[in-house]
Backbone as a chain_set.jsonl record, in Angstrom:
{"seq": "MNINTVYADVRLCIPNATLVEMNKYLQQALQYINSRGLERKVVIPVVTATGTYNADPLSRTASQTFNYYPLTKCLIVPSTISNVQRVYVDGIEVPLISFSDHIKGTYLTQTYCQTESGELYFTVSLTDASVVSITGRAGSLTPSTLPDRFIPYMANSIIAGLYSDEYKDSDQYAVYLRKANEGKAYAFNVEPGKVQNIRRNGRLY", "coords": {"N": [[0.844, -1.186, 0.0], [0.577, 2.17, -0.876], [1.289, 4.891, 0.997], [1.004, 7.506, 0.233], [-1.159, 7.503, -1.467], [-3.267, 7.228, 0.308], [-3.034, 9.646, 1.748], [-3.612, 11.396, -0.379], [-6.276, 10.737, -0.948], [-7.472, 11.616, 1.406], [-6.988, 14.363, 1.301], [-8.555, 15.085, -0.829], [-11.015, 15.366, 0.292], [-10.539, 16.975, 2.535], [-8.8, 19.53, 1.981], [-7.005, 21.139, 3.439], [-5.827, 19.59, 5.344], [-3.12, 18.653, 7.4], [0.062, 16.86, 7.427], [0.775, 16.114, 10.008], [-1.691, 16.158, 11.332], [-3.084, 14.175, 9.854], [-1.47, 11.922, 10.278], [-1.886, 11.402, 12.94], [-4.375, 10.09, 13.113], [-3.939, 8.098, 11.317], [-2.049, 6.566, 12.673], [-3.613, 5.595, 14.783], [-5.407, 3.914, 13.398], [-3.585, 2.094, 12.358], [-2.568, 0.945, 14.679], [-4.817, -0.445, 15.535], [-5.04, -2.336, 13.465], [-2.648, -3.781, 13.831], [-3.098, -4.821, 16.352], [-4.972, -6.76, 15.891], [-3.812, -8.146, 13.797], [-2.819, -9.744, 10.667], [-3.837, -12.533, 8.71], [-1.397, -14.919, 8.241], [1.732, -16.632, 7.518], [4.238, -17.454, 9.831], [7.606, -17.959, 10.368], [9.618, -19.52, 12.743], [12.752, -19.793, 13.836], [14.265, -22.102, 16.031], [15.853, -21.246, 18.978], [17.859, -22.359, 21.39], [18.033, -22.134, 24.96], [21.056, -21.694, 26.749], [23.722, -22.384, 29.108], [23.577, -20.722, 32.305], [20.36, -20.017, 33.346], [17.077, -18.773, 34.096], [14.604, -21.115, 34.375], [11.935, -20.665, 34.197], [9.555, -19.465, 32.015], [8.049, -17.181, 32.581], [9.767, -15.467, 33.813], [11.179, -14.215, 31.895], [13.333, -11.858, 30.267], [14.125, -8.779, 28.498], [16.718, -8.888, 27.587], [17.358, -11.482, 26.953], [18.249, -13.71, 24.417], [17.42, -16.123, 23.433], [14.703, -18.354, 22.503], [13.625, -20.706, 23.318], [12.926, -22.957, 25.906], [14.49, -25.609, 27.115], [14.089, -27.36, 29.349], [11.413, -27.239, 30.064], [10.329, -27.596, 27.637], [9.333, -25.421, 26.195], [8.323, -23.015, 23.886], [8.714, -19.668, 23.065], [6.385, -17.532, 21.696], [6.615, -15.02, 19.22], [5.812, -11.607, 20.032], [4.412, -10.313, 18.092], [2.557, -12.009, 17.069], [-0.829, -12.592, 17.167], [-2.74, -14.521, 17.093], [-2.885, -18.01, 16.989], [-3.28, -20.529, 14.701], [-2.513, -22.954, 13.378], [0.234, -25.215, 13.902], [3.448, -26.128, 12.838], [6.182, -28.346, 12.878], [9.284, -28.558, 11.539], [8.007, -28.836, 9.056], [5.959, -30.654, 9.52], [2.674, -31.033, 10.599], [1.566, -30.306, 13.891], [-0.47, -31.664, 16.399], [-2.904, -29.915, 18.401], [-3.372, -29.943, 21.899], [-5.122, -30.014, 25.067], [-4.206, -28.065, 27.998], [-4.429, -29.527, 30.344], [-4.305, -32.188, 29.424], [-1.733, -32.116, 28.438], [-0.229, -31.817, 30.781], [-0.754, -34.24, 32.02], [0.814, -35.916, 30.525], [0.468, -38.039, 28.688], [0.907, -38.352, 26.029], [2.911, -39.674, 23.486], [3.811, -38.985, 21.007], [4.657, -36.023, 19.073], [3.016, -33.237, 20.271], [1.283, -30.169, 21.079], [0.519, -27.595, 23.477], [-1.098, -24.497, 24.271], [-0.616, -21.41, 25.92], [-2.522, -18.652, 27.296], [-1.022, -16.345, 27.123], [0.764, -16.821, 25.147], [2.856, -18.772, 25.061], [4.123, -21.826, 23.731], [3.893, -25.153, 24.592], [5.58, -28.129, 24.152], [5.43, -31.732, 23.649], [7.527, -33.3, 22.876], [11.0, -32.791, 22.741], [12.427, -29.894, 21.187], [15.023, -28.909, 18.88], [17.993, -26.914, 18.171], [18.136, -27.041, 15.447], [15.601, -27.24, 14.635], [12.672, -25.972, 12.978], [9.975, -23.984, 13.538], [6.852, -23.429, 12.23], [4.173, -21.212, 12.045], [0.793, -20.763, 11.354], [-1.466, -18.18, 11.355], [-2.554, -15.178, 12.907], [-0.786, -12.179, 12.607], [0.902, -9.212, 13.66], [2.833, -6.252, 13.607], [2.966, -4.59, 11.379], [3.47, -2.185, 8.788], [2.419, 0.782, 6.982], [3.494, 0.44, 4.367], [3.688, -2.298, 4.103], [1.148, -3.23, 4.118], [-1.661, -4.619, 2.347], [-3.307, -3.309, -0.629], [-6.055, -3.302, -0.219], [-6.566, -2.13, 2.189], [-6.599, 0.588, 1.878], [-9.114, 2.113, 1.581], [-10.173, 1.811, 4.202], [-8.155, 2.981, 5.827], [-7.989, 5.628, 4.797], [-10.634, 6.612, 5.123], [-10.906, 6.348, 7.873], [-9.067, 8.233, 8.779], [-10.212, 10.584, 7.709], [-12.688, 10.601, 9.054], [-11.755, 10.89, 11.671], [-10.551, 13.43, 11.522], [-12.782, 15.05, 10.982], [-14.067, 14.703, 13.344], [-12.63, 16.082, 15.224], [-10.364, 18.04, 14.53], [-11.509, 19.377, 12.28], [-14.331, 20.117, 12.799], [-17.329, 18.552, 12.126], [-20.235, 17.189, 12.413], [-22.054, 15.822, 10.783], [-20.562, 15.06, 8.513], [-18.672, 13.546, 9.85], [-20.229, 11.355, 10.733], [-20.88, 10.207, 8.265], [-18.36, 9.432, 7.226], [-17.387, 7.813, 9.217], [-19.068, 5.621, 9.011], [-18.274, 4.778, 6.456], [-15.635, 4.129, 7.04], [-15.971, 1.947, 8.758], [-17.183, 0.151, 6.992], [-15.047, -0.166, 5.222], [-13.232, -1.355, 6.941], [-14.451, -3.832, 7.457], [-14.333, -4.925, 4.896], [-11.543, -4.977, 4.487], [-10.508, -6.718, 6.462], [-12.135, -8.925, 6.161], [-13.392, -10.959, 7.709], [-15.555, -12.926, 9.794], [-17.463, -11.447, 12.42], [-16.286, -12.037, 15.692], [-14.964, -14.338, 15.025], [-12.222, -14.574, 15.346], [-9.977, -15.386, 17.917], [-8.0, -13.785, 20.093], [-4.636, -13.871, 21.428], [-4.043, -13.206, 24.782], [-2.091, -10.567, 25.927], [0.506, -9.829, 28.249], [2.291, -7.82, 28.672], [4.962, -8.6, 28.784], [8.493, -8.504, 28.09], [9.202, -9.351, 25.243]], "CA": [[0.0, 0.0, 0.0], [1.308, 3.433, -0.951], [0.673, 5.799, 1.959], [0.669, 8.76, -0.442], [-2.512, 7.339, -1.996], [-4.157, 7.507, 1.434], [-2.991, 11.096, 1.967], [-4.3, 12.062, -1.493], [-7.715, 10.54, -0.761], [-7.902, 12.466, 2.516], [-6.955, 15.773, 0.895], [-9.678, 15.342, -1.727], [-12.136, 15.777, 1.149], [-10.111, 18.043, 3.433], [-7.564, 20.018, 1.34], [-6.091, 21.809, 4.37], [-5.308, 18.647, 6.338], [-1.657, 18.57, 7.435], [0.606, 15.52, 7.674], [0.703, 15.851, 11.449], [-3.086, 15.827, 11.646], [-3.438, 12.899, 9.238], [-0.708, 10.83, 10.894], [-2.486, 11.103, 14.247], [-5.435, 9.099, 12.942], [-3.306, 6.964, 10.638], [-1.436, 5.742, 13.716], [-4.682, 4.9, 15.505], [-5.886, 2.823, 12.544], [-2.508, 1.099, 12.261], [-2.524, 0.231, 15.955], [-5.924, -1.398, 15.532], [-4.685, -3.423, 12.547], [-1.602, -4.606, 14.434], [-3.633, -5.539, 17.51], [-5.658, -7.935, 15.331], [-2.919, -8.865, 12.906], [-3.346, -10.291, 9.423], [-3.592, -13.966, 8.605], [-0.166, -15.152, 7.503], [2.637, -17.667, 8.025], [5.42, -16.925, 10.513], [8.612, -18.997, 10.589], [10.364, -19.233, 13.966], [13.892, -20.673, 14.103], [14.374, -22.411, 17.451], [17.132, -20.89, 19.606], [17.785, -22.982, 22.713], [18.737, -21.512, 26.083], [22.271, -22.382, 27.178], [24.341, -21.806, 30.296], [22.714, -20.512, 33.456], [19.191, -19.192, 33.044], [15.883, -19.099, 34.856], [13.831, -22.031, 33.54], [10.534, -20.244, 34.163], [9.353, -18.472, 30.953], [7.472, -15.944, 33.115], [10.859, -14.597, 34.272], [11.889, -13.766, 30.696], [13.692, -10.445, 30.198], [14.392, -8.292, 27.144], [18.105, -9.166, 27.206], [17.523, -12.881, 26.567], [18.188, -13.852, 22.959], [16.869, -17.42, 23.063], [13.241, -18.407, 22.531], [13.185, -22.06, 23.679], [13.33, -23.436, 27.224], [14.511, -27.067, 26.932], [13.616, -28.119, 30.501], [9.943, -27.279, 30.021], [9.952, -27.752, 26.216], [8.487, -24.249, 25.967], [8.743, -22.078, 22.856], [8.096, -18.346, 23.192], [5.854, -17.022, 20.435], [6.859, -13.581, 19.098], [4.689, -10.776, 20.476], [3.662, -9.832, 16.935], [1.518, -12.988, 16.739], [-2.007, -12.391, 18.007], [-3.615, -15.694, 17.031], [-2.244, -19.203, 16.437], [-4.265, -21.464, 14.153], [-1.863, -24.249, 13.165], [1.663, -25.235, 14.206], [4.209, -27.147, 12.127], [7.589, -28.486, 13.266], [10.016, -29.113, 10.399], [7.095, -29.142, 7.971], [4.933, -31.62, 9.915], [1.699, -30.393, 11.483], [1.542, -30.821, 15.257], [-1.82, -31.515, 16.953], [-3.108, -29.128, 19.609], [-4.052, -30.629, 22.989], [-5.419, -29.13, 26.189], [-3.147, -27.952, 28.996], [-4.567, -30.632, 31.295], [-3.766, -33.389, 28.781], [-0.274, -31.96, 28.364], [0.329, -32.053, 32.113], [-0.845, -35.678, 32.292], [1.958, -36.537, 29.871], [0.076, -39.33, 28.117], [1.181, -38.365, 24.589], [4.284, -40.048, 23.152], [4.165, -38.287, 19.778], [4.747, -34.577, 19.232], [1.813, -32.42, 20.365], [1.584, -28.921, 21.777], [-0.566, -26.834, 24.076], [-0.823, -23.065, 24.175], [-1.104, -20.588, 27.017], [-3.192, -17.429, 26.856], [-0.043, -15.289, 26.873], [1.493, -17.07, 23.908], [3.87, -19.814, 25.043], [3.746, -23.143, 23.225], [4.563, -26.245, 25.299], [5.603, -29.328, 23.323], [5.638, -32.982, 24.381], [8.834, -33.819, 22.463], [11.966, -31.686, 22.718], [12.884, -29.283, 19.943], [16.465, -28.661, 18.853], [18.359, -25.689, 17.468], [17.931, -27.24, 14.014], [14.158, -27.265, 14.353], [12.015, -24.759, 12.501], [8.547, -24.0, 13.845], [6.063, -22.539, 11.384], [2.846, -20.953, 12.603], [-0.179, -20.014, 10.559], [-2.363, -17.485, 12.272], [-2.633, -13.74, 12.667], [0.389, -11.504, 13.144], [0.957, -7.772, 13.44], [4.116, -5.637, 13.237], [2.775, -4.142, 9.998], [3.59, -0.765, 8.484], [1.601, 1.066, 5.793], [4.086, -0.078, 3.126], [3.53, -3.751, 4.038], [-0.271, -3.554, 4.065], [-2.209, -4.723, 0.992], [-4.08, -2.146, -1.089], [-7.449, -3.33, 0.225], [-6.688, -1.328, 3.403], [-6.623, 2.025, 1.569], [-10.377, 2.768, 1.98], [-10.301, 1.846, 5.663], [-7.219, 3.954, 6.388], [-8.356, 6.986, 4.375], [-11.9, 7.021, 5.749], [-10.655, 6.488, 9.313], [-8.409, 9.526, 8.971], [-11.192, 11.64, 7.442], [-13.642, 10.613, 10.174], [-11.06, 11.458, 12.827], [-10.37, 14.871, 11.319], [-14.082, 15.706, 11.125], [-14.512, 14.609, 14.739], [-11.829, 16.92, 16.122], [-9.729, 19.226, 13.945], [-12.414, 20.068, 11.352], [-15.568, 19.601, 13.389], [-18.523, 18.489, 11.286], [-20.844, 15.951, 12.9], [-22.676, 15.108, 9.673], [-19.498, 14.419, 7.733], [-18.083, 12.521, 10.717], [-21.102, 10.173, 10.69], [-20.77, 9.602, 6.929], [-17.063, 8.788, 7.019], [-17.251, 6.73, 10.191], [-19.723, 4.468, 8.394], [-17.404, 4.316, 5.376], [-14.464, 3.5, 7.655], [-16.39, 0.629, 9.248], [-17.358, -0.694, 5.808], [-13.707, -0.468, 4.745], [-12.633, -2.291, 7.89], [-15.039, -5.154, 7.211], [-13.789, -5.41, 3.624], [-10.104, -5.216, 4.601], [-10.226, -7.908, 7.264], [-12.885, -10.011, 5.536], [-13.614, -12.035, 8.675], [-16.817, -12.847, 10.5], [-17.308, -10.949, 13.791], [-16.165, -13.05, 16.733], [-14.298, -15.545, 14.527], [-10.828, -14.62, 15.782], [-9.712, -15.3, 19.347], [-6.632, -13.299, 20.216], [-3.848, -14.193, 22.6], [-3.94, -12.107, 25.748], [-0.699, -10.18, 26.176], [0.632, -9.332, 29.614], [3.315, -6.797, 28.771], [6.324, -9.092, 28.939], [9.429, -7.896, 27.164], [9.735, -10.209, 24.17]], "C": [[0.882, 1.24, 0.0], [0.608, 4.45, -0.053], [0.296, 7.127, 1.312], [-0.716, 8.703, -1.081], [-3.54, 7.654, -0.915], [-4.208, 9.012, 1.691], [-3.768, 11.835, 0.876], [-5.813, 11.925, -1.351], [-8.258, 11.44, 0.346], [-7.995, 13.916, 2.053], [-8.002, 16.095, -0.165], [-10.886, 15.834, -0.945], [-11.775, 16.964, 2.019], [-8.777, 18.587, 2.918], [-6.547, 20.594, 2.327], [-5.497, 20.865, 5.421], [-3.782, 18.558, 6.25], [-1.216, 17.127, 7.69], [0.512, 15.156, 9.148], [-0.706, 15.43, 11.845], [-3.462, 14.451, 11.099], [-2.735, 11.734, 9.935], [-1.245, 10.448, 12.275], [-3.518, 9.987, 14.112], [-4.956, 7.885, 12.148], [-2.712, 6.007, 11.667], [-2.487, 4.968, 14.504], [-5.202, 3.715, 14.703], [-4.847, 1.714, 12.453], [-2.39, 0.295, 13.547], [-3.641, -0.799, 16.039], [-5.596, -2.603, 14.646], [-3.664, -4.353, 13.191], [-2.093, -5.358, 15.662], [-4.381, -6.793, 17.079], [-4.71, -8.805, 14.525], [-3.62, -9.297, 11.627], [-2.987, -11.766, 9.361], [-2.369, -14.195, 7.72], [0.64, -16.271, 8.141], [3.851, -16.993, 8.642], [6.363, -18.089, 10.793], [9.476, -18.597, 11.776], [11.52, -20.216, 14.102], [14.034, -20.88, 15.613], [15.78, -22.077, 17.938], [17.069, -21.339, 21.057], [18.578, -22.207, 23.753], [19.951, -22.351, 26.46], [22.823, -21.693, 28.423], [23.352, -21.698, 31.432], [21.567, -19.58, 33.086], [18.038, -19.64, 33.93], [14.958, -19.92, 33.953], [12.355, -21.646, 33.433], [10.345, -19.184, 33.074], [8.772, -17.15, 31.451], [8.539, -14.966, 33.591], [11.646, -14.013, 33.104], [12.139, -12.258, 30.724], [14.041, -10.065, 28.759], [15.791, -8.652, 26.671], [18.322, -10.605, 26.738], [17.298, -13.044, 25.065], [17.613, -15.194, 22.52], [15.342, -17.381, 23.141], [12.709, -19.782, 22.952], [13.795, -22.488, 25.011], [13.314, -24.965, 27.199], [13.956, -27.863, 28.112], [12.098, -28.267, 30.487], [9.406, -27.493, 28.608], [9.008, -26.623, 25.791], [9.101, -23.33, 24.92], [7.985, -20.77, 23.04], [7.651, -17.868, 21.811], [6.14, -15.529, 20.356], [5.616, -12.763, 19.436], [3.88, -10.221, 19.32], [2.52, -10.775, 16.574], [0.354, -12.836, 17.707], [-2.941, -13.589, 18.009], [-2.869, -16.839, 16.369], [-3.332, -20.158, 15.967], [-3.691, -22.86, 13.973], [-0.364, -24.114, 13.426], [2.306, -26.402, 13.466], [5.634, -27.158, 12.663], [8.292, -29.222, 12.143], [9.071, -29.619, 9.317], [5.983, -30.11, 8.302], [3.979, -30.952, 10.894], [1.636, -31.105, 12.829], [0.143, -30.609, 15.826], [-1.83, -30.675, 18.226], [-3.842, -29.98, 20.643], [-4.315, -29.625, 24.103], [-4.246, -29.099, 27.155], [-3.212, -29.12, 29.976], [-4.04, -31.935, 30.709], [-2.247, -33.322, 28.689], [0.377, -32.283, 29.708], [0.282, -33.537, 32.473], [0.293, -36.447, 31.631], [1.657, -37.868, 29.229], [0.417, -39.434, 26.63], [2.654, -38.666, 24.342], [4.744, -39.376, 21.866], [4.15, -36.778, 20.032], [3.36, -33.931, 19.21], [2.22, -31.106, 21.016], [0.324, -28.399, 22.442], [-0.134, -25.379, 24.127], [-1.394, -22.331, 25.37], [-1.768, -19.335, 26.457], [-2.202, -16.321, 26.517], [0.924, -15.638, 25.752], [2.593, -18.103, 23.932], [3.297, -21.099, 24.453], [4.572, -24.193, 23.965], [4.436, -27.517, 24.474], [5.826, -30.565, 24.186], [6.985, -33.615, 24.048], [9.776, -32.636, 22.293], [12.25, -31.2, 21.299], [14.394, -29.1, 20.026], [16.732, -27.357, 18.122], [18.122, -25.808, 15.967], [16.466, -27.225, 13.638], [13.674, -25.915, 13.839], [10.52, -24.915, 12.771], [7.854, -22.972, 12.955], [4.664, -22.421, 11.975], [1.999, -20.262, 11.551], [-1.186, -19.428, 11.537], [-2.431, -16.03, 11.896], [-1.454, -13.066, 13.352], [0.354, -10.033, 12.768], [2.328, -7.323, 12.989], [4.084, -5.168, 11.783], [2.942, -2.628, 9.904], [2.727, -0.479, 7.265], [2.167, 0.457, 4.512], [3.938, -1.589, 2.992], [2.068, -4.176, 4.003], [-0.74, -3.693, 2.62], [-3.098, -3.525, 0.665], [-5.518, -2.151, -0.598], [-7.666, -2.531, 1.51], [-6.781, 0.172, 3.126], [-7.95, 2.676, 1.957], [-10.541, 2.867, 3.494], [-9.406, 2.923, 6.268], [-7.658, 5.381, 6.052], [-9.618, 7.457, 5.083], [-11.773, 7.143, 7.263], [-10.018, 7.837, 9.617], [-9.408, 10.663, 8.778], [-12.199, 11.746, 8.577], [-13.001, 11.233, 11.407], [-10.892, 12.963, 12.713], [-11.686, 15.628, 11.493], [-14.589, 15.641, 12.57], [-13.803, 15.603, 15.637], [-11.331, 18.196, 15.439], [-10.671, 20.05, 13.061], [-13.847, 19.642, 11.697], [-16.753, 19.719, 12.427], [-19.193, 17.157, 11.597], [-21.486, 15.145, 11.775], [-21.629, 14.352, 8.851], [-18.805, 13.318, 8.552], [-18.907, 11.238, 10.657], [-20.974, 9.446, 9.354], [-19.468, 8.813, 6.811], [-16.759, 7.729, 8.072], [-17.905, 5.46, 9.639], [-18.864, 3.894, 7.273], [-16.162, 3.611, 5.93], [-14.801, 2.103, 8.152], [-16.624, -0.347, 8.094], [-16.005, -1.1, 5.241], [-12.99, -1.462, 5.638], [-13.143, -3.707, 7.643], [-14.488, -5.757, 5.922], [-12.318, -5.799, 3.776], [-9.789, -6.495, 5.363], [-10.958, -9.138, 6.737], [-13.024, -11.218, 6.454], [-14.966, -11.833, 9.336], [-16.582, -12.31, 11.905], [-17.253, -12.095, 14.789], [-15.428, -14.295, 16.297], [-12.901, -15.699, 15.123], [-10.736, -14.493, 17.297], [-8.247, -14.941, 19.524], [-5.958, -13.78, 21.486], [-3.831, -12.985, 23.523], [-2.47, -11.822, 26.019], [-0.601, -9.547, 27.565], [1.8, -8.362, 29.784], [4.725, -7.301, 28.956], [7.222, -8.585, 27.821], [10.007, -8.915, 26.189], [8.915, -10.002, 22.917]], "O": [[1.823, 1.342, 0.787], [-0.534, 4.829, -0.312], [-0.62, 7.805, 1.777], [-1.376, 9.733, -1.224], [-4.567, 8.276, -1.191], [-5.287, 9.588, 1.834], [-4.496, 12.785, 1.165], [-6.551, 12.878, -1.602], [-9.367, 11.963, 0.24], [-8.957, 14.616, 2.37], [-8.31, 17.267, -0.381], [-11.686, 16.621, -1.452], [-12.593, 17.86, 2.227], [-7.723, 18.147, 3.376], [-5.345, 20.54, 2.069], [-4.745, 21.304, 6.292], [-3.223, 18.407, 5.164], [-2.01, 16.286, 8.112], [0.202, 14.015, 9.492], [-0.894, 14.472, 12.595], [-4.088, 13.653, 11.797], [-3.337, 10.683, 10.155], [-1.079, 9.313, 12.723], [-3.53, 9.048, 14.908], [-5.495, 6.787, 12.285], [-2.853, 4.789, 11.55], [-2.271, 3.807, 14.852], [-5.417, 2.636, 15.254], [-5.191, 0.531, 12.468], [-2.137, -0.909, 13.506], [-3.439, -1.899, 16.554], [-5.843, -3.747, 15.027], [-3.797, -5.574, 13.11], [-1.565, -6.422, 15.985], [-4.421, -7.779, 17.816], [-4.788, -10.033, 14.559], [-4.844, -9.227, 11.514], [-1.962, -12.192, 9.894], [-2.317, -13.719, 6.586], [0.263, -16.796, 9.189], [4.427, -16.075, 8.058], [5.961, -19.09, 11.387], [10.004, -17.486, 11.825], [11.292, -21.373, 14.452], [13.931, -19.925, 16.382], [16.771, -22.557, 17.387], [16.323, -20.778, 21.859], [19.657, -21.687, 23.467], [19.877, -23.58, 26.487], [22.443, -20.568, 28.747], [22.404, -22.479, 31.521], [21.788, -18.483, 32.572], [18.035, -20.757, 34.448], [14.575, -19.458, 32.879], [11.613, -22.246, 32.656], [10.917, -18.1, 33.184], [8.972, -16.111, 30.822], [8.265, -13.777, 33.758], [12.679, -13.379, 33.315], [11.281, -11.482, 31.145], [14.23, -10.935, 27.909], [16.03, -8.715, 25.465], [19.374, -10.912, 26.178], [16.298, -12.582, 24.516], [17.342, -15.381, 21.333], [14.765, -16.49, 23.764], [11.499, -20.009, 22.949], [15.005, -22.396, 25.22], [12.241, -25.566, 27.256], [13.401, -28.942, 27.906], [11.569, -29.313, 30.862], [8.195, -27.564, 28.397], [8.01, -26.858, 25.11], [10.254, -22.916, 25.044], [6.759, -20.765, 23.156], [8.45, -17.809, 20.876], [5.926, -14.823, 21.342], [4.495, -13.187, 19.155], [2.779, -9.71, 19.526], [1.606, -10.384, 15.847], [0.529, -12.939, 18.921], [-3.843, -13.666, 18.843], [-2.281, -16.661, 15.302], [-4.202, -20.549, 16.744], [-4.314, -23.844, 14.372], [0.23, -23.059, 13.207], [1.783, -27.516, 13.463], [6.228, -26.102, 12.879], [7.952, -30.361, 11.825], [9.288, -30.68, 8.732], [5.133, -30.374, 7.452], [4.406, -30.375, 11.893], [1.652, -32.334, 12.902], [-0.387, -29.501, 15.752], [-0.893, -30.717, 19.023], [-4.815, -30.659, 20.314], [-3.787, -28.514, 24.081], [-3.395, -29.989, 27.141], [-2.179, -29.644, 30.393], [-3.395, -32.711, 31.415], [-1.559, -34.331, 28.84], [1.412, -32.946, 29.759], [1.176, -34.039, 33.154], [0.695, -37.505, 32.115], [2.513, -38.753, 29.223], [0.234, -40.494, 26.031], [3.536, -38.014, 24.902], [5.946, -39.211, 21.654], [3.688, -36.318, 21.076], [2.622, -34.071, 18.235], [3.36, -30.946, 21.452], [-0.792, -28.715, 22.029], [1.054, -25.069, 24.035], [-2.522, -22.594, 25.788], [-1.596, -19.002, 25.285], [-2.51, -15.447, 25.707], [1.811, -14.847, 25.432], [3.233, -18.312, 22.901], [2.125, -21.416, 24.656], [5.801, -24.133, 23.968], [3.331, -27.939, 24.134], [6.339, -30.474, 25.301], [7.526, -34.381, 24.846], [9.386, -31.599, 21.758], [12.305, -31.983, 20.351], [14.972, -29.132, 21.112], [15.83, -26.765, 17.53], [17.928, -24.801, 15.286], [16.123, -27.201, 12.456], [14.193, -24.863, 14.213], [9.884, -25.855, 12.294], [8.226, -21.799, 12.932], [4.054, -23.419, 12.357], [2.433, -19.292, 10.931], [-1.683, -20.115, 12.43], [-2.376, -15.677, 10.718], [-1.154, -13.337, 14.515], [-0.149, -9.653, 11.711], [2.925, -7.928, 12.099], [5.058, -5.332, 11.048], [2.595, -1.892, 10.828], [2.334, -1.416, 6.57], [1.405, 0.004, 3.658], [4.049, -2.119, 1.886], [1.777, -5.365, 3.871], [-0.267, -2.961, 1.751], [-3.575, -2.824, 1.557], [-6.15, -1.095, -0.563], [-8.808, -2.276, 1.893], [-7.019, 0.951, 4.049], [-7.928, 3.717, 2.615], [-10.997, 3.888, 4.007], [-9.846, 3.69, 7.124], [-7.692, 6.243, 6.93], [-9.666, 8.578, 5.588], [-12.463, 7.959, 7.874], [-10.38, 8.501, 10.588], [-9.454, 11.596, 9.58], [-12.53, 12.847, 9.017], [-13.638, 12.017, 12.111], [-11.07, 13.69, 13.691], [-11.712, 16.711, 12.076], [-15.442, 16.435, 12.967], [-14.313, 15.94, 16.705], [-11.81, 19.293, 15.727], [-10.634, 21.28, 13.09], [-14.479, 18.89, 10.954], [-17.123, 20.805, 11.982], [-18.767, 16.114, 11.1], [-21.466, 13.915, 11.809], [-21.79, 13.172, 8.538], [-18.404, 12.289, 8.008], [-18.345, 10.148, 10.542], [-20.96, 8.216, 9.312], [-19.466, 7.669, 6.356], [-15.946, 6.837, 7.831], [-17.365, 4.363, 9.781], [-18.735, 2.677, 7.144], [-15.695, 2.622, 5.364], [-14.008, 1.176, 7.987], [-16.302, -1.53, 8.202], [-15.825, -2.244, 4.823], [-12.235, -2.309, 5.161], [-12.366, -4.662, 7.622], [-14.209, -6.954, 5.861], [-11.891, -6.83, 3.256], [-8.915, -7.265, 4.965], [-10.462, -10.259, 6.852], [-12.804, -12.356, 6.039], [-15.463, -10.711, 9.427], [-15.591, -12.68, 12.534], [-18.072, -13.013, 14.74], [-15.269, -15.224, 17.088], [-12.449, -16.815, 15.377], [-11.344, -13.602, 17.89], [-7.36, -15.707, 19.147], [-6.614, -14.061, 22.489], [-3.624, -11.859, 23.07], [-1.697, -12.736, 26.307], [-1.5, -8.828, 28.0], [2.245, -8.11, 30.903], [5.618, -6.51, 29.259], [6.747, -8.273, 26.729], [11.172, -9.297, 26.302], [9.188, -10.625, 21.891]]}, "num_chains": 1, "name": "protein.A"}
């Protein structure tokens, strides 16, 4: 998506809109998109913890460069991922099981369970050579990486925001808010309530 196309669409309606004003509402729309993420594939090379470290993933700090805890067979999912649909290890799909079944330890083949904050616990150990692929929803998107179908949503969101505050016009605000919502539905193309997001707790990873 070319962000200049969005700016041009906004200025067709509000010629005096400045970049600062437009970017305020552009950022709000982008934050919403990244909180939901887009459906895509994310490849995660496994980096195993070595030396002395705290084996509890909840104690993770920003300085740690590994993403796999071998004692608990726990893989940390990047914070950009908001929804996990399927997991593959070295190209083979791994079945999802409940946390209670995982704790019972009755599975001899590779399975995984998932916590609400995004850790994946496996039944069979991963190695540094392993590659975990996840299909789901991921954020960390910028305007240049968004597909063109987001242009109407972004432009109309900015226009609605400008009419709500900087260029007050309640009638125009209502018109463009409706257009923004229609653009959002088209851009995401998902049924309401279909996506269940991972709850994030502010950890530094």
